[in-house]
Phi, psi and omega in degrees: 000140176277152188251347181227164182291318186292327172299319178298314182295312175306317184296311186297314184300317182294306191303316181264009174055041190284334173302307184296313186294325171293323176294312173305324180289323178298314179297320180297314179308309185295323184287319174300317174303317181292319180286327180285312186235065186304321182288320171294327181295311181300324174294315180288322189237071174292138182057054186299125168222136182290333183285354176268356176265140173244130184232072184263141175297134175255309176219147170236123190230146172259127187229156172217160176272111183277142003263009187286329178051037185254007178214120185235150185207164174241133181243130180248112179251137185245137164274127183257123183234122182240124176056046171072011182236127177297127183240352178154188184230136181237140183231139170239134178257136179230155166288172174289350176255018173083002182280141179300135166249302190194178172212169179206153173231118176263096190275132180273119180251000000 
């Protein structure tokens, strides 16, 4: 049994591979964007190459809907850098049992 909240959060993140899954979710999101909006994608990412992206974790957070506290989730937020320029933050949200809920991309324009 874990004795602290941060240990429980770390265990959950490890058990459900949330770090890896959130990174893969970003690449899936990007590919879906490329297929759905090829012109916009080409404008945003000229000469697209996957290796010029940096997709590092910025925060992992446990959240609840206050004040009811009847829904808890874990969000993994990543700072996205393209060609050495910060372009936004991408987040993936999971349940406490590791199920995918949703994602978002706060793109800096």
